N, CA, C and O atoms as a DFTB+ gen file, in Angstrom:
344 C
 N C O
     1  1       0.821      -1.190       0.000
     2  2       0.000       0.000       0.000
     3  2       0.867       1.256       0.000
     4  3       0.472       2.298      -0.524
     5  1       2.047       1.141       0.593
     6  2       2.942       2.293       0.621
     7  2       3.387       2.680      -0.791
     8  3       3.558       3.861      -1.094
     9  1       3.574       1.674      -1.650
    10  2       3.976       1.981      -3.030
    11  2       2.895       2.755      -3.764
    12  3       3.195       3.625      -4.581
    13  1       1.636       2.440      -3.474
    14  2       0.535       3.160      -4.103
    15  2       0.523       4.623      -3.667
    16  3       0.304       5.517      -4.486
    17  1       0.755       4.865      -2.389
    18  2       0.791       6.236      -1.870
    19  2       1.986       6.997      -2.449
    20  3       1.862       8.163      -2.824
    21  1       3.129       6.338      -2.518
    22  2       4.321       6.983      -3.081
    23  2       4.099       7.329      -4.555
    24  3       4.470       8.414      -5.002
    25  1       3.499       6.411      -5.303
    26  2       3.210       6.675      -6.712
    27  2       2.260       7.847      -6.888
    28  3       2.445       8.667      -7.787
    29  1       1.237       7.935      -6.030
    30  2       0.297       9.052      -6.117
    31  2       0.971      10.371      -5.757
    32  3       0.698      11.396      -6.381
    33  1       1.842      10.353      -4.762
    34  2       2.565      11.579      -4.390
    35  2       3.516      12.030      -5.490
    36  3       3.637      13.224      -5.761
    37  1       4.190      11.077      -6.123
    38  2       5.072      11.429      -7.242
    39  2       4.284      12.026      -8.399
    40  3       4.730      12.981      -9.035
    41  1       3.117      11.465      -8.670
    42  2       2.285      12.003      -9.754
    43  2       1.801      13.411      -9.416
    44  3       1.792      14.292     -10.276
    45  1       1.400      13.623      -8.162
    46  2       0.951      14.954      -7.758
    47  2       2.091      15.969      -7.836
    48  3       1.882      17.105      -8.262
    49  1       3.286      15.567      -7.430
    50  2       4.440      16.464      -7.518
    51  2       4.774      16.772      -8.978
    52  3       5.149      17.898      -9.306
    53  1       4.639      15.780      -9.848
    54  2       4.920      15.999     -11.268
    55  2       3.915      16.968     -11.878
    56  3       4.288      17.834     -12.670
    57  1       2.651      16.827     -11.516
    58  2       1.645      17.754     -12.036
    59  2       1.922      19.164     -11.527
    60  3       1.779      20.135     -12.271
    61  1       2.316      19.276     -10.262
    62  2       2.667      20.588      -9.712
    63  2       3.858      21.206     -10.418
    64  3       3.852      22.398     -10.722
    65  1       4.888      20.398     -10.682
    66  2       6.059      20.919     -11.396
    67  2       5.739      21.263     -12.844
    68  3       6.384      22.134     -13.428
    69  1       4.762      20.599     -13.423
    70  2       4.375      20.912     -14.795
    71  2       3.650      22.251     -14.849
    72  3       3.858      23.039     -15.771
    73  1       2.800      22.503     -13.861
    74  2       1.989      23.720     -13.881
    75  2       2.666      24.922     -13.224
    76  3       2.298      26.060     -13.515
    77  1       3.632      24.702     -12.358
    78  2       4.258      25.783     -11.600
    79  2       4.919      26.848     -12.478
    80  3       4.664      28.031     -12.257
    81  1       5.746      26.498     -13.450
    82  2       6.426      27.544     -14.231
    83  2       5.638      28.052     -15.436
    84  3       6.240      28.370     -16.462
    85  1       4.327      28.136     -15.345
    86  2       3.515      28.553     -16.492
    87  2       3.890      29.935     -17.013
    88  3       4.007      30.126     -18.224
    89  1       4.077      30.887     -16.128
    90  2       4.336      32.272     -16.550
    91  2       5.807      32.643     -16.404
    92  3       6.133      33.817     -16.229
    93  1       6.688      31.667     -16.474
    94  2       8.120      31.910     -16.327
    95  2       8.800      31.919     -17.689
    96  3       8.170      31.709     -18.725
    97  1      10.101      32.167     -17.654
    98  2      10.883      32.105     -18.887
    99  2      10.938      30.673     -19.396
   100  3      10.660      29.723     -18.663
   101  1      11.302      30.538     -20.664
   102  2      11.289      29.228     -21.287
   103  2      12.281      28.277     -20.643
   104  3      12.056      27.066     -20.642
   105  1      13.387      28.800     -20.089
   106  2      14.378      27.921     -19.454
   107  2      13.798      27.268     -18.203
   108  3      14.020      26.084     -17.952
   109  1      13.051      28.052     -17.420
   110  2      12.434      27.500     -16.214
   111  2      11.325      26.518     -16.585
   112  3      11.123      25.509     -15.908
   113  1      10.610      26.824     -17.665
   114  2       9.582      25.896     -18.126
   115  2      10.204      24.567     -18.539
   116  3       9.714      23.495     -18.184
   117  1      11.295      24.662     -19.295
   118  2      11.966      23.454     -19.756
   119  2      12.480      22.638     -18.572
   120  3      12.304      21.420     -18.528
   121  1      13.113      23.307     -17.619
   122  2      13.646      22.608     -16.452
   123  2      12.529      21.973     -15.628
   124  3      12.647      20.824     -15.202
   125  1      11.455      22.712     -15.406
   126  2      10.337      22.176     -14.629
   127  2       9.646      21.026     -15.325
   128  3       9.240      20.062     -14.676
   129  1       9.509      21.111     -16.622
   130  2       8.824      20.049     -17.348
   131  2       9.696      18.810     -17.508
   132  3       9.176      17.696     -17.568
   133  1      11.013      18.986     -17.577
   134  2      11.889      17.824     -17.585
   135  2      11.819      17.102     -16.246
   136  3      11.747      15.874     -16.200
   137  1      11.839      17.864     -15.158
   138  2      11.713      17.261     -13.828
   139  2      10.357      16.581     -13.669
   140  3      10.268      15.512     -13.065
   141  1       9.303      17.192     -14.205
   142  2       7.973      16.590     -14.131
   143  2       7.931      15.275     -14.918
   144  3       7.299      14.311     -14.485
   145  1       8.587      15.237     -16.046
   146  2       8.639      13.998     -16.823
   147  2       9.365      12.887     -16.093
   148  3       8.942      11.731     -16.123
   149  1      10.458      13.241     -15.436
   150  2      11.198      12.245     -14.661
   151  2      10.350      11.742     -13.499
   152  3      10.332      10.544     -13.218
   153  1       9.650      12.645     -12.825
   154  2       8.792      12.230     -11.721
   155  2       7.632      11.362     -12.204
   156  3       7.248      10.416     -11.517
   157  1       7.072      11.664     -13.364
   158  2       5.996      10.846     -13.908
   159  2       6.484       9.440     -14.250
   160  3       5.779       8.458     -14.020
   161  1       7.691       9.351     -14.800
   162  2       8.251       8.024     -15.077
   163  2       8.456       7.252     -13.778
   164  3       8.164       6.058     -13.709
   165  1       8.954       7.930     -12.756
   166  2       9.115       7.288     -11.447
   167  2       7.782       6.854     -10.868
   168  3       7.678       5.785     -10.266
   169  1       6.768       7.679     -11.049
   170  2       5.430       7.330     -10.565
   171  2       4.891       6.105     -11.302
   172  3       4.325       5.203     -10.684
   173  1       5.065       6.076     -12.608
   174  2       4.573       4.937     -13.385
   175  2       5.281       3.649     -12.974
   176  3       4.640       2.611     -12.812
   177  1       6.595       3.714     -12.806
   178  2       7.335       2.522     -12.394
   179  2       6.928       2.069     -10.999
   180  3       6.839       0.870     -10.732
   181  1       6.680       3.028     -10.109
   182  2       6.256       2.683      -8.755
   183  2       4.884       2.015      -8.767
   184  3       4.665       1.033      -8.058
   185  1       3.965       2.540      -9.566
   186  2       2.635       1.937      -9.641
   187  2       2.681       0.558     -10.299
   188  3       1.942      -0.340      -9.895
   189  1       3.532       0.380     -11.299
   190  2       3.685      -0.949     -11.893
   191  2       4.277      -1.931     -10.897
   192  3       3.881      -3.096     -10.848
   193  1       5.227      -1.454     -10.105
   194  2       5.809      -2.308      -9.058
   195  2       4.738      -2.721      -8.049
   196  3       4.710      -3.864      -7.594
   197  1       3.863      -1.781      -7.708
   198  2       2.762      -2.104      -6.800
   199  2       1.836      -3.149      -7.411
   200  3       1.464      -4.123      -6.756
   201  1       1.468      -2.936      -8.679
   202  2       0.519      -3.849      -9.304
   203  2       1.084      -5.250      -9.482
   204  3       0.437      -6.237      -9.133
   205  1       2.289      -5.334     -10.024
   206  2       2.834      -6.649     -10.339
   207  2       3.635      -7.251      -9.195
   208  3       3.950      -8.441      -9.227
   209  1       3.965      -6.466      -8.201
   210  2       4.744      -6.998      -7.091
   211  2       3.904      -7.446      -5.927
   212  3       4.055      -8.570      -5.447
   213  1       3.021      -6.589      -5.465
   214  2       2.300      -6.933      -4.251
   215  2       0.806      -7.095      -4.452
   216  3       0.159      -7.795      -3.673
   217  1       0.247      -6.479      -5.456
   218  2      -1.199      -6.525      -5.608
   219  2      -1.675      -7.801      -6.290
   220  3      -2.712      -8.347      -5.914
   221  1      -0.933      -8.288      -7.293
   222  2      -1.451      -9.396      -8.081
   223  2      -0.658     -10.678      -7.956
   224  3      -1.253     -11.753      -7.884
   225  1       0.647     -10.608      -7.927
   226  2       1.464     -11.813      -8.071
   227  2       1.252     -12.786      -6.917
   228  3       1.375     -12.421      -5.748
   229  1       0.941     -13.992      -7.253
   230  2       0.768     -15.029      -6.265
   231  2      -0.583     -15.007      -5.565
   232  3      -0.792     -15.773      -4.625
   233  1      -1.490     -14.166      -5.989
   234  2      -2.769     -14.051      -5.297
   235  2      -3.939     -14.438      -6.190
   236  3      -5.038     -13.907      -6.032
   237  1      -3.724     -15.325      -7.093
   238  2      -4.797     -15.772      -7.961
   239  2      -4.670     -17.279      -8.130
   240  3      -3.577     -17.837      -8.039
   241  1      -5.764     -17.906      -8.369
   242  2      -5.785     -19.355      -8.557
   243  2      -6.300     -19.655      -9.954
   244  3      -7.433     -19.322     -10.302
   245  1      -5.462     -20.279     -10.731
   246  2      -5.855     -20.666     -12.078
   247  2      -5.664     -22.171     -12.198
   248  3      -4.644     -22.724     -11.787
   249  1      -6.648     -22.800     -12.757
   250  2      -6.504     -24.231     -13.014
   251  2      -5.538     -24.457     -14.163
   252  3      -5.182     -23.540     -14.903
   253  1      -5.129     -25.713     -14.283
   254  2      -4.238     -26.019     -15.394
   255  2      -4.993     -25.914     -16.703
   256  3      -6.147     -26.330     -16.808
   257  1      -4.340     -25.364     -17.676
   258  2      -4.951     -25.240     -18.987
   259  2      -4.960     -26.576     -19.697
   260  3      -4.381     -27.547     -19.211
   261  1      -5.608     -26.629     -20.835
   262  2      -5.636     -27.895     -21.584
   263  2      -4.244     -28.228     -22.114
   264  3      -3.465     -27.344     -22.472
   265  1      -3.958     -29.510     -22.154
   266  2      -2.669     -29.958     -22.686
   267  2      -2.687     -29.821     -24.207
   268  3      -3.648     -30.212     -24.870
   269  1      -1.623     -29.267     -24.733
   270  2      -1.532     -29.052     -26.174
   271  2      -0.658     -30.150     -26.765
   272  3       0.437     -30.422     -26.274
   273  1      -1.146     -30.762     -27.803
   274  2      -0.378     -31.781     -28.497
   275  2       0.394     -31.091     -29.629
   276  3      -0.120     -30.919     -30.734
   277  1       1.622     -30.705     -29.332
   278  2       2.427     -29.939     -30.287
   279  2       2.801     -30.770     -31.504
   280  3       3.030     -30.217     -32.579
   281  1       2.868     -32.091     -31.355
   282  2       3.213     -32.943     -32.486
   283  2       2.138     -32.858     -33.569
   284  3       2.455     -32.742     -34.753
   285  1       0.874     -32.916     -33.168
   286  2      -0.213     -32.815     -34.144
   287  2      -0.224     -31.444     -34.816
   288  3      -0.485     -31.338     -36.014
   289  1       0.058     -30.400     -34.045
   290  2       0.102     -29.051     -34.616
   291  2       1.236     -28.935     -35.628
   292  3       1.063     -28.337     -36.690
   293  1       2.406     -29.511     -35.301
   294  2       3.545     -29.452     -36.218
   295  2       3.253     -30.213     -37.506
   296  3       3.585     -29.744     -38.594
   297  1       2.630     -31.391     -37.388
   298  2       2.308     -32.172     -38.577
   299  2       1.314     -31.418     -39.456
   300  3       1.449     -31.401     -40.679
   301  1       0.309     -30.791     -38.827
   302  2      -0.668     -30.020     -39.599
   303  2      -0.005     -28.821     -40.272
   304  3      -0.326     -28.503     -41.417
   305  1       0.900     -28.164     -39.586
   306  2       1.591     -27.010     -40.156
   307  2       2.470     -27.413     -41.331
   308  3       2.525     -26.709     -42.340
   309  1       3.156     -28.540     -41.204
   310  2       3.988     -29.026     -42.308
   311  2       3.114     -29.357     -43.514
   312  3       3.482     -29.074     -44.654
   313  1       1.950     -29.961     -43.253
   314  2       1.034     -30.264     -44.358
   315  2       0.559     -29.001     -45.049
   316  3       0.488     -28.966     -46.277
   317  1       0.237     -27.981     -44.307
   318  2      -0.211     -26.717     -44.906
   319  2       0.913     -26.071     -45.699
   320  3       0.679     -25.551     -46.790
   321  1       2.133     -26.096     -45.166
   322  2       3.271     -25.508     -45.875
   323  2       3.553     -26.254     -47.176
   324  3       3.857     -25.637     -48.197
   325  1       3.450     -27.594     -47.136
   326  2       3.656     -28.357     -48.368
   327  2       2.605     -28.009     -49.410
   328  3       2.918     -27.841     -50.589
   329  1       1.360     -27.903     -48.970
   330  2       0.286     -27.551     -49.883
   331  2       0.489     -26.152     -50.473
   332  3       0.216     -25.930     -51.652
   333  1       0.972     -25.201     -49.646
   334  2       1.167     -23.829     -50.110
   335  2       2.340     -23.725     -51.088
   336  3       2.329     -22.877     -51.981
   337  1       3.335     -24.570     -50.925
   338  2       4.530     -24.474     -51.777
   339  2       4.391     -25.248     -53.080
   340  3       5.244     -25.123     -53.959
   341  1       3.346     -26.039     -53.223
   342  2       3.171     -26.804     -54.480
   343  2       2.706     -25.950     -55.606
   344  3       2.514     -26.444     -56.717
C-alpha cells in the first residue's frame, strides 16, 4: 500500500512541477517540465511495481490449462506448408 501512496505523491508532484512555471521564462519551463517527466516516469514505475509486485502476483488461482499436443500441430503445419509451396 505504501507503493501506491508513493506513486500518487510522485504524480501529484509531477503535475505541480508541470503547472508551476507557467508564466516563467522558457528555461524555467523546460527545467520544470523535464523534472515533471522524470517524476511521472518514477510514478509509473512505482505503480507498476505495486501492481505486479504486491497486488497481483501469487494471489490468484488458475486451473491447469488444456494440454496441447504440439506434435499434431507441427504435422498439420507441415502439411499446410507443403500444400502452399506446391
